[in-house]
C-alpha positions as CSV (number, residue, x, y, z in Angstrom):
1,M,-134.1,71.7,19.7
2,I,-130.8,72.8,18.5
3,S,-129.6,73.0,22.0
4,S,-130.6,69.6,23.2
5,A,-129.2,68.4,20.2
6,L,-125.7,70.1,20.5
7,G,-125.7,68.9,24.1
8,V,-125.2,65.2,23.2
9,W,-122.6,66.5,20.4
10,N,-120.5,63.3,21.4
11,Y,-123.4,60.9,20.8
12,W,-123.0,62.7,17.4
13,V,-119.1,62.5,17.0
14,V,-119.7,58.3,18.1
15,F,-122.3,57.6,14.9
16,L,-120.5,59.9,12.9
17,L,-117.2,57.3,13.3
18,M,-119.0,54.3,13.4
19,M,-120.9,55.2,10.3
20,I,-117.6,55.8,8.6
21,G,-115.9,52.7,10.1
22,L,-118.8,50.8,8.9
23,F,-118.3,52.6,5.3
24,L,-114.9,51.8,5.3
25,V,-115.2,47.9,5.8
26,I,-118.1,47.3,3.8
27,G,-117.6,49.5,1.1
28,R,-113.9,49.4,0.3
29,Q,-112.5,45.8,-1.3
30,N,-108.9,47.2,-0.1
31,F,-108.2,45.0,2.6
32,L,-105.8,47.7,4.7
33,K,-108.8,50.4,4.3
34,K,-110.7,47.4,5.7
35,I,-108.3,47.4,8.9
36,V,-108.3,51.2,9.2
37,G,-112.4,51.0,9.0
38,L,-112.2,48.5,12.2
39,T,-110.0,50.6,14.1
40,I,-111.8,53.9,14.0
41,F,-115.2,51.8,14.3
42,Q,-113.6,50.7,17.4
43,T,-112.3,53.8,18.9
44,S,-116.1,55.1,18.6
45,V,-117.1,52.5,20.7
46,F,-114.3,53.3,23.4
47,L,-115.5,57.1,23.1
48,L,-119.3,55.8,23.4
49,Y,-118.3,53.6,26.9
50,I,-116.2,56.5,28.1
51,T,-119.2,58.6,27.7
52,F,-121.4,56.1,29.6
53,G,-118.9,56.5,32.8
54,K,-118.9,60.2,32.9
55,I,-121.0,61.6,35.1
56,K,-121.7,65.5,34.9
57,G,-120.1,67.2,38.2
58,G,-118.7,63.9,39.0
59,T,-115.6,63.2,40.9
60,P,-112.9,60.6,40.7
61,P,-113.8,57.8,43.3
62,I,-110.8,58.9,45.5
63,L,-111.3,58.9,49.2
64,N,-110.3,62.5,50.6
65,N,-111.3,65.0,53.1
66,I,-114.1,66.4,50.9
67,N,-117.7,64.6,51.1
68,E,-118.4,64.6,47.6
69,T,-121.3,62.1,46.5
70,I,-121.4,62.3,43.2
71,Y,-118.6,60.2,41.6
72,S,-117.7,59.3,37.9
73,N,-117.8,55.3,37.5
74,P,-114.2,54.1,36.9
75,L,-115.6,51.2,35.7
76,P,-115.5,51.8,32.0
77,H,-112.5,53.3,32.2
78,V,-110.5,50.3,33.4
79,L,-112.4,48.3,30.5
80,I,-111.5,50.7,27.7
81,L,-108.0,50.7,29.1
82,T,-107.9,46.9,28.1
83,A,-109.7,47.0,25.6
84,I,-107.0,49.5,23.9
85,V,-104.4,47.3,24.3
86,V,-106.3,44.7,22.7
87,G,-107.0,46.7,20.0
88,V,-103.6,47.3,19.4
89,A,-102.7,44.0,19.8
90,T,-105.4,43.0,16.8
91,T,-104.5,45.7,14.3
92,A,-101.1,44.4,14.5
93,L,-102.4,41.0,13.8
94,G,-104.6,42.5,11.2
95,L,-101.9,44.0,9.5
96,S,-99.4,41.4,9.3
97,L,-101.8,39.1,7.9
98,V,-101.9,41.8,4.9
99,L,-98.2,42.0,4.5
100,R,-98.7,38.0,3.9
101,I,-101.6,38.2,1.8
102,N,-99.3,40.9,-0.3
103,S,-95.9,38.5,-0.4
104,E,-98.3,35.5,-1.6
105,Y,-100.8,37.0,-4.0
106,G,-98.6,40.5,-4.7
107,S,-101.7,42.6,-3.8
108,I,-103.9,43.5,-1.1
109,E,-107.4,43.9,-3.2
110,E,-109.9,41.5,-2.6
111,E,-110.9,41.3,-6.2
112,D,-107.4,40.4,-7.3
113,I,-106.7,37.7,-5.0
114,S,-110.3,36.3,-5.5
115,A,-109.6,36.2,-9.2
116,Q,-105.8,34.9,-8.6
117,D,-107.5,32.1,-6.2
118,L,-109.9,31.3,-9.2
119,V,-107.3,30.5,-11.8
120,D,-105.1,28.7,-9.3
121,Y,-108.4,26.3,-8.1
122,H,-109.0,25.9,-12.4
123,D,-105.4,24.7,-12.8
124,Q,-105.5,22.4,-10.4
125,I,-108.7,20.6,-11.3
126,E,-107.1,20.4,-14.8
127,T,-104.2,18.9,-13.0
128,S,-105.9,16.5,-11.3
129,K,-107.5,15.4,-14.6
130,T,-104.6,15.0,-16.5
131,V,-102.7,12.9,-13.8
132,S,-105.9,10.8,-13.4
133,I,-106.3,10.2,-17.2
134,K,-102.3,9.1,-17.8
135,F,-102.9,6.5,-14.8
136,K,-105.8,5.1,-16.4
137,K,-104.0,4.3,-19.8
């Protein structure tokens, strides 16, 4: 039983990384930690796809004089290369949004930003009430 569990160690690594990433996204209120969690989760998905594409004893699908019949599937590797580029771009966009939020609100904590928005919303309502009362007189 233990040997069969150790035989799929890469799946355990993928599962562990997924849970760490999911915990960071759901359990933290800091936007920077959420982006790090998304990146970790995305990396675990990359590892999962690469694991699916590898065949034990398989060779790369390169034509040569050796008559090998077992080839590893190159499609997951190619798709993951594309996904890595998209992931880097998405992470860069998320980090730039975090910088913009920090410059606007002075914090990247979700609770602080929500509290500031609530205060701004109530100030806006009070201002509109004051303006409407002045125009009615």
